[in-house]
C-alpha positions as a printed NumPy array, in Angstrom:
array([[ 15.291, -69.634, -23.728],
       [ 12.226, -69.839, -25.946],
       [ 12.673, -73.598, -26.322],
       [ 12.847, -74.003, -22.563],
       [  9.725, -71.877, -22.089],
       [  7.834, -73.886, -24.69 ],
       [  8.899, -77.167, -23.091],
       [  7.808, -75.906, -19.655],
       [  4.435, -74.841, -21.062],
       [  3.906, -78.312, -22.553],
       [  4.73 , -79.959, -19.221],
       [  2.484, -77.517, -17.356],
       [ -0.464, -78.258, -19.643],
       [ -0.163, -81.929, -18.703],
       [  0.228, -81.213, -14.995],
       [ -2.673, -81.636, -12.597],
       [ -1.203, -79.   , -10.28 ],
       [ -2.986, -75.676, -10.793],
       [ -0.19 , -73.74 ,  -9.08 ],
       [  2.354, -75.178, -11.518],
       [  0.144, -74.362, -14.49 ],
       [ -0.435, -70.778, -13.369],
       [  3.225, -70.183, -12.533],
       [  4.5  , -71.511, -15.838],
       [  1.872, -69.559, -17.771],
       [  2.965, -66.391, -15.927],
       [  6.598, -67.049, -16.824],
       [  5.518, -67.595, -20.423],
       [  3.673, -64.273, -20.433],
       [  6.778, -62.545, -19.079],
       [  8.887, -64.129, -21.827],
       [  6.32 , -63.049, -24.44 ],
       [  6.375, -59.5  , -23.093],
       [ 10.165, -59.494, -23.359],
       [ 10.069, -60.52 , -27.002],
       [  7.602, -57.823, -27.938],
       [  5.584, -55.438, -25.817],
       [  2.275, -56.469, -27.241],
       [ -1.287, -56.626, -26.086],
       [ -1.227, -60.456, -26.127],
       [  1.217, -60.653, -23.215],
       [ -0.869, -58.124, -21.282],
       [ -4.011, -60.194, -21.863],
       [ -2.185, -63.326, -20.692],
       [ -1.091, -61.597, -17.477],
       [ -4.603, -60.294, -16.823],
       [ -6.141, -63.736, -17.399],
       [ -3.652, -65.481, -15.097],
       [ -4.088, -62.856, -12.36 ],
       [ -7.88 , -63.121, -12.553],
       [ -7.826, -66.936, -12.568],
       [ -5.369, -67.162,  -9.665],
       [ -7.417, -64.713,  -7.586],
       [-10.675, -66.536,  -8.33 ],
       [ -9.124, -69.853,  -7.283],
       [ -7.682, -68.353,  -4.099],
       [ -4.034, -68.472,  -5.137],
       [ -3.249, -65.045,  -3.716],
       [  0.525, -65.493,  -3.773],
       [  0.49 , -66.484,  -7.437],
       [ -1.815, -63.59 ,  -8.297],
       [  0.529, -61.135,  -6.553],
       [  3.654, -62.698,  -8.075],
       [  2.062, -62.467, -11.517],
       [  1.122, -58.839, -10.902],
       [  4.781, -58.236, -10.047],
       [  5.859, -59.9  , -13.314],
       [  3.33 , -57.774, -15.184],
       [  4.719, -54.628, -13.553],
       [  8.278, -55.739, -14.416],
       [  7.258, -56.206, -18.036],
       [  5.551, -52.807, -18.016],
       [  8.37 , -51.042, -16.158],
       [ 10.23 , -50.174, -19.341],
       [  7.364, -47.866, -20.259],
       [  7.493, -46.085, -16.858],
       [  4.194, -44.368, -17.364],
       [  1.331, -43.65 , -14.97 ],
       [ -0.035, -47.145, -15.589],
       [  3.175, -48.698, -14.269],
       [  3.117, -46.508, -11.173],
       [ -0.525, -47.317, -10.443],
       [  0.15 , -51.058, -10.961],
       [  3.066, -50.907,  -8.541],
       [  1.231, -48.814,  -5.951],
       [ -1.759, -51.185,  -5.923],
       [  0.529, -54.212,  -5.795],
       [  2.533, -52.824,  -2.871],
       [ -0.639, -51.939,  -0.978],
       [ -2.2  , -55.387,  -1.497],
       [  1.014, -57.249,  -0.674],
       [  1.578, -55.103,   2.425],
       [ -1.979, -55.744,   3.618],
       [ -1.272, -59.475,   3.401],
       [  2.116, -59.229,   5.097],
       [  4.035, -60.202,   1.977],
       [  6.973, -57.867,   2.458],
       [  9.218, -59.517,  -0.133],
       [  6.761, -58.599,  -2.866],
       [  6.51 , -55.08 ,  -1.414],
       [ 10.301, -54.696,  -1.555],
       [ 10.499, -56.078,  -5.094],
       [  7.758, -53.698,  -6.232],
       [  9.546, -50.816,  -4.503],
       [ 12.702, -51.665,  -6.415],
       [ 10.765, -51.2  ,  -9.662],
       [  9.619, -47.703,  -8.699],
       [  6.381, -46.024,  -7.728],
       [  5.687, -44.516,  -4.35 ],
       [  7.758, -45.453,  -1.329],
       [  6.414, -47.66 ,   1.429],
       [  6.105, -44.654,   3.746],
       [  3.767, -43.002,   1.251],
       [  1.596, -46.132,   1.13 ],
       [  1.107, -46.262,   4.888],
       [ -0.402, -42.782,   5.068]])
């Protein structure tokens, strides 16, 4: 799996498609988080989310936030819940119900609680 991720990252670096680059980098950050819950993976997620949002790639930013929450879900602390709650709210406001449902499956407050 690591070989495949490395190969994808090399291809993405050569790509001219920003969406491809961001998506592959996000997948790489998720793989890094799975190997070891370290600050480096968290920094990668934060950088990708910020860059995607700045460039107007809202879907990629939200998908990456979901990956970040998935990586953080093993900790199940208040940070995870706040990440999920903010993600569900933002995705719901944009009509992206699939992301809302995926975030709900990870935990946090229910959709009914968000609508209040």
